[in-house]
N, C-alpha and C positions, 0 to 999 in steps of 0.2 A: 594685373587683375587679381584681386583678392577673392579667394573662395573660402567659404565656411559652411559648416553643416548648420542648417537652420533647426533650432530647437523646436520641439513639438509645442504648439500653442502660440508661437511667435510668428507674426507676419512681417516680413521685411519688404519694403518698397523703395526702390531707388528712383529719385526724381532729379532729372537734370536741370541745372540752372543755366542762365545765360552767361555766367562767368565761366572761365576755364576751370575753376575749382568746383568739383562736384561735392555736393553735400548729401548726406544720407539721412533720410527721415525714417525712423523706425516706429512702427505702430505695433503695440503689444496688445494682443487680444487674449483674454483668459482661455485656458484650456477647457475643452468641453467637460461638463460635469461627469464624473464617474458614477456608475450606478452604485447604490448603497450595497455594502456587502450583506450577504445572507446572514440572518441572525445565527449566532454561534449555538451549537448544540450544547445543552447543559452537560457539564462535566460530571462524571459519576463521582459519588462520594468516595473519599479515600478509604482504604481498608482500615478497620480499627487497629490502632497501634497495639503492639504486643506489650503486655504489662512489664514495667521496668522494676527491677528489684529496688526497694526503698533503701536498703542498707548495702554497703559494699561488702564483698566477701571478707571472711576473716583473714585470708591470705593477703588481700589488698590492704586491709587495715594494718596488719602487722608489718607489711613492707613499708608503708608510710610512717608508721610509728618508729621503726628501726632507723629510717632516714632522719626523722626529726631528732631522735636521741643522738644520733651520730653528729648532726649539725650542732646541737646544743653543746656536746662535748668539745667539738672543734672550736666553737666560740669561747667556751670557758678556758680551754687550753691557750687560746690566743691571748685572752686577757692575762692569764698567768705569765705567759712568755713576755708580755709587754709590761710586766710588774704592776698591773692593775689588779691587785690581789682582792680588793673588796668586791669588784664586779665578778671576778672568777669565783669567789666564795659563794656569792648569790646564785650564780649559774649552777655550780655543783650541787648546792642545796635544792635548787629547782628540780634537777635531774633525780636526786634522791627521793624527793617527795612525790613527784609526778609519776615516776617509773621505777618504783622500788624493786621490782622483779627483773628488771633488765640487766644484762651483764655490765652495761656501762655504769650502773648504779654502784657496783662494787668498786669500779675504777674511780668514780667520783668520790666515794668514801675515802679511798686511799689518797687521792689528791687533797682532800680536805684535811686529812691527818698531816700531810706534808706541810700544808699551809699553817696549821696550828703549830707545828714544830718550828717553822720559820718565824712566826710571830713571837713564840716563846724565846727563840735565840736572839731576837732583837729587843727583848724586854717589853714587848707589847702583850703583857700577860692577860689583860682584859679581853682582847680579841682572841687570843689562843684559848682561853677558858670558854668563851662564847661558842666557839666552834666545837670544842670537846663536849660541852653540855648538850648542844643540839644533836650530836651524833649518838648520844646514849639514850 
């Protein structure tokens, strides 16, 4: 004999047949309607938000700026190490022009002088002169 828990809202009726095999007829009736929930109470308005500073603090700005300059220097150095001197030259000049007061600007200036000396040693005087003229 099979036993099962009858789900709520389902009526099961077993009807014997004249054959030895029993068939089961299931009649499903909808569950009784649930009463409508009470209307929700209006939620109170949220407290006014605290004013947010429009500008980040100077400390935050300088931290991000230092990170950006450091990343630009690493990119420029990577170009130089890969013998991509034109890209390195552009990056070093970007650092000099955008962040002239940063300590990395002095380092960028030194690297540009090294690149100018490199170009001069290879006989690429026009490129060496361009770098030197831009630095003065």
